[in-house]
C-alpha positions in Angstrom: 12.7 12.2 -15.5 10.8 9.5 -13.6 7.6 10.8 -12.1 6.7 9.1 -8.8 3.5 9.6 -6.8 3.4 8.8 -3.1 -0.2 7.9 -2.2 -1.2 8.2 1.5 -4.7 6.9 2.2 -5.9 8.5 5.4 -8.9 7.9 7.7 -8.6 10.0 10.8 -4.9 10.5 10.6 -4.7 14.2 11.4 -2.4 13.7 14.4 0.2 11.6 12.5 0.1 13.2 9.1 2.3 16.3 9.8 5.3 14.3 10.9 5.0 11.9 8.0 4.7 14.6 5.4 7.6 16.6 6.8 9.8 13.5 6.7 8.8 12.8 3.1 9.7 16.4 2.1 13.2 15.8 3.4 13.6 12.5 1.5 16.4 12.2 -1.0 15.6 10.1 -4.1 17.8 9.6 -7.2 18.3 12.8 -9.1 16.1 11.7 -12.0 13.1 11.2 -9.8 10.4 13.8 -9.5 8.2 13.1 -6.4 4.7 14.3 -5.7 2.5 13.4 -2.7 -1.2 12.7 -2.8 -3.2 12.5 0.4 -6.4 10.6 0.0 -8.8 11.7 2.7 -11.3 8.9 3.0 -14.1 11.0 4.5 -12.3 11.3 7.8 -14.2 12.6 10.9 -11.2 14.5 12.2 -9.1 17.3 10.8 -7.1 15.2 8.3 -8.4 17.2 5.4 -7.4 20.6 6.9 -4.0 19.3 8.0 -3.3 18.0 4.5 -4.3 21.3 3.0 -1.5 23.1 4.9 1.1 21.2 2.9 2.1 21.3 -0.8 0.4 18.0 -1.6 -2.4 16.9 -3.9 -5.5 16.5 -1.7 -8.0 13.9 -3.0 -11.0 14.4 -0.7 -13.6 11.6 -0.8 -17.1 12.7 0.2 -18.0 9.1 1.3 -15.8 6.5 3.0 -14.6 4.0 0.4 -12.3 2.0 2.7 -8.6 1.3 2.0 -9.1 -0.3 -1.4 -11.2 2.5 -2.8 -8.8 5.2 -1.3 -5.7 3.6 -2.8 -7.5 3.1 -6.1 -8.4 6.8 -6.1 -4.7 7.7 -5.7 -3.7 5.2 -8.5 -6.4 6.7 -10.8 -4.8 10.1 -10.2 -1.4 8.7 -11.0 -2.6 7.1 -14.3 -4.5 10.3 -15.4 -1.5 12.5 -14.7 1.2 10.3 -16.4 3.1 9.1 -13.4 5.6 6.3 -14.0 5.5 4.9 -10.5 3.3 5.1 -7.5 4.0 4.2 -3.9 1.3 3.4 -1.3 2.2 4.1 2.3 0.1 4.4 5.5 -0.7 7.7 7.0 -0.3 6.4 10.6 3.5 6.4 10.7 4.0 2.6 10.3 5.9 3.0 7.1 8.9 5.4 7.8 9.7 7.5 4.8 13.4 6.7 5.3 12.6 3.2 4.1 11.1 4.3 0.8 14.4 4.5 -1.1 14.8 0.8 -0.5 11.8 0.1 -2.7 13.0 2.6 -5.3 16.5 1.1 -5.4 15.1 -2.4 -5.8 12.8 -1.2 -8.6 15.8 0.4 -10.3 17.6 -2.9 -10.3 14.8 -5.3 -11.1 12.0 -3.3 -12.7 9.4 -5.3 -10.9 5.7 -4.7 -11.5 5.1 -4.6 -7.7 7.7 -4.1 -5.0 6.6 -4.8 -1.4 8.2 -3.5 1.7 8.3 -6.5 4.0 8.8 -6.4 7.8 9.6 -10.2 7.9 12.8 -10.2 5.9 14.9 -8.3 8.4 15.5 -8.4 12.2 14.1 -5.6 14.3 11.3 -3.2 13.7 7.6 -3.7 14.6 6.3 -7.0 13.5 2.6 -6.7 14.4 0.7 -8.6 17.1 1.0 -12.4 17.4 -2.6 -12.9 16.2 -2.0 -10.8 13.1 1.2 -12.7 12.4 -0.8 -15.9 12.4 -3.2 -14.4 9.9 -0.3 -13.2 7.8 1.3 -16.6 7.7 -2.1 -18.1 6.6 -2.3 -15.6 3.7 1.3 -16.4 2.8 0.4 -20.0 2.5 -2.8 -19.3 0.5 -1.1 -17.0 -1.9 1.6 -19.6 -2.5 -1.1 -22.2 -3.3 -2.9 -19.8 -5.7 0.1 -18.1 -7.4 3.2 -20.2 -6.7 4.9 -17.2 -5.2 6.2 -16.9 -1.6 5.2 -13.5 -0.4 6.0 -13.3 3.3 4.3 -10.0 4.0 1.3 -10.2 1.8 -0.7 -7.8 3.9 1.9 -5.0 3.8 0.5 -1.7 2.6 3.9 -0.4 1.8 4.2 -1.0 -2.0 5.6 0.4 -5.2 3.6 0.0 -8.4 5.0 0.4 -12.0 2.9 1.7 -14.8 1.4 -1.6 -15.8 0.4 -2.4 -12.2 -1.1 1.1 -11.8 -3.3 0.4 -14.9 -4.4 -3.0 -13.7 -5.2 -1.6 -10.2 -7.2 1.3 -11.6 -9.5 -1.1 -13.3 -9.7 -4.1 -11.0 -8.2 -3.3 -7.5 -10.1 -5.2 -4.7 -12.3 -2.9 -2.6 -11.9 -4.1 0.9 -8.6 -5.1 2.6 -7.1 -5.5 -0.8 -3.4 -6.3 -0.1 -3.5 -10.1 -0.1 -6.1 -10.4 -2.8 -4.4 -7.9 -5.1 -1.3 -10.2 -5.2 -3.4 -12.8 -6.9 -4.6 -10.2 -9.4 -1.1 -9.0 -10.2 0.2 -12.6 -10.5 -2.5 -13.5 -12.9 -1.6 -10.5 -15.0 2.0 -11.8 -15.2 3.6 -9.1 -13.2 6.8 -9.7 -11.3 6.4 -9.2 -7.5 9.4 -8.6 -5.3 9.8 -8.2 -1.5 12.3 -5.8 0.0 13.3 -5.9 3.7 12.2 -2.8 5.5 11.9 -1.7 9.2 8.4 -0.7 10.1 7.2 1.1 13.2 4.1 0.9 15.4 1.4 3.3 14.4 1.8 6.7 16.2 -1.8 7.2 17.0 -5.4 6.0 16.4 -6.7 2.5 15.6 -6.1 0.1 12.8 -8.9 -0.1 10.3 -8.4 -3.9 10.5 -9.3 -4.4 14.2 -10.6 -8.0 13.8 -7.7 -9.1 11.5 -7.4 -12.5 13.2 -11.1 -13.3 13.2 -12.5 -16.2 11.3 -14.9 -13.8 9.6 -12.1 -11.6 8.3 -9.9 -14.5 7.1 -12.9 -16.1 5.4 -13.9 -12.9 3.7 -10.4 -12.3 2.3 -10.0 -16.0 1.3 -13.2 -15.8 -0.7 -12.0 -12.6 -2.4 -8.7 -14.3 -3.3 -10.4 -17.4 -4.7 -12.8 -15.2 -6.7 -10.0 -13.3 -8.3 -8.1 -16.5 -9.0 -11.0 -18.1 -11.0 -12.2 -14.9 -12.6 -11.0 -14.0 -16.2 -8.9 -10.9 -16.3 -10.7 -9.5 -19.4 
């Protein structure tokens, strides 16, 4: 039996969480998969915590706001401590449709990659993000290729599957803030295989993105410094 934990980091996602969870409970994975869902409530100011408590999920309730990196790392720590073989990160805002999750699982079954990324840019259709964000994403694609030699076209995607080794690395060293691009440098340095799988994404159903200034020079500079720091830092 392969134990898989779906980690949903949430900050004020009380309106979108019910539909996401109901769709996940209807999901059909291969028979040898045992799926559990962990909702990480990142000190939300709405009713996210109470909504999650209505469902048969693991509720990891953070008393202070840690941001996306800390919330995901909390879920991955739970996965490691409870012997999960795989973990999947997906947003609580409806951008990552549960029906697309089997594509990540199928690709892992075939390739056994350390990290499998759901990419919106390898398939026609679906929501591609705003123009300004696409410019930023292209920049991080270029920077990641310079630092790691890998072409990851959707390096900011938060729809990811981690194997046991990736889970262990992330529990110890996952970047704190806006970690998706920087973590790819970390996983590459550790020798993990990283694969992209074409998926169809949707617009968020409600609320505001936590990365409202994605295309700003400040944000790009901050993430660039984080990626460079991970690149030059020793793993051990």
